[in-house]
Steps between C-alpha positions, in 0.01 A plus 500: 500500500682225315820710534491503882787333683294253705591136563165358374529702176856373447383138558207547263734645238722192531196278454399693184854459362484125570163471325641691207814283483275192491258667249202439729176683407462815710239779500559829680227747588583855623763438772580168335541676163744739666684237707558271199644787300724608791616142572592435140707816457246774427436812706194601703438837662225734614328641193577870457135552398378364834236242581310315232146438624172409341451340159798558272531418132812356335576431134633172368841565345625142434331164469545191707350165398240522777371844401217509244583675174195721515582666835657842456447645847366400840389675816553363851485624857830647618630585843875566509757766559799297385566397143747303290736769364736262315427148389745215544710430191302192396159658555271630228246775562156393385290802600533845641347847533619854554437457873650151529743427215556139612144384565561141388807296407627150451831319538530242225203263526500434874440838669194723456469817709228762523513825699122532545265297716258276307397354838379836640139602469399861446346501853830383646686766301264766632557378858878505455491855370283612794736328745807665343365857482786616723760349258363589157445842344126590521480579127648156419239334724214690338623400156544140621148493641361639174684231302309230687203565269689296245468121516847342537612224264564264791343189343709552189818533705408181688468320166849626401645361821330163456615478139855600602503222763352248260768570244784522752406168663417308183801623303759646742773712346 
């Protein structure tokens, strides 16, 4: 977890703080989402509700310039047991759900973080759940497997990341 007292995590946290100080564009996915929050003063912990697996939906709660106005919700593959519990002071929550209240956030115009995995396929998600059967509640795995019937919005999330980078690089904050 991002909260673990390991030398490489401490070094990575320092690097994140340096990128933030310099306002360099940064995208965090899952562990990166958590590590950025932790490094910038937020709090990450194991989610009391347990593992998030399968395709999860989140609702847009605030707009960023790179998010289309017509998007109200999105669904992406998830595989995590840790979550951002408190955002850093300068962060703004962009999306959340009952299961994962901080599903997406930003820090000013140079950091974009997403808890889910737009890079994971449904087949990979299925394989991860099968491999982690000894770690995850069987009912949670069954629900996660059933959720894979839904097509994730991975291409849409990729467009958001590209638009974020385009705007951050062309007009840095």
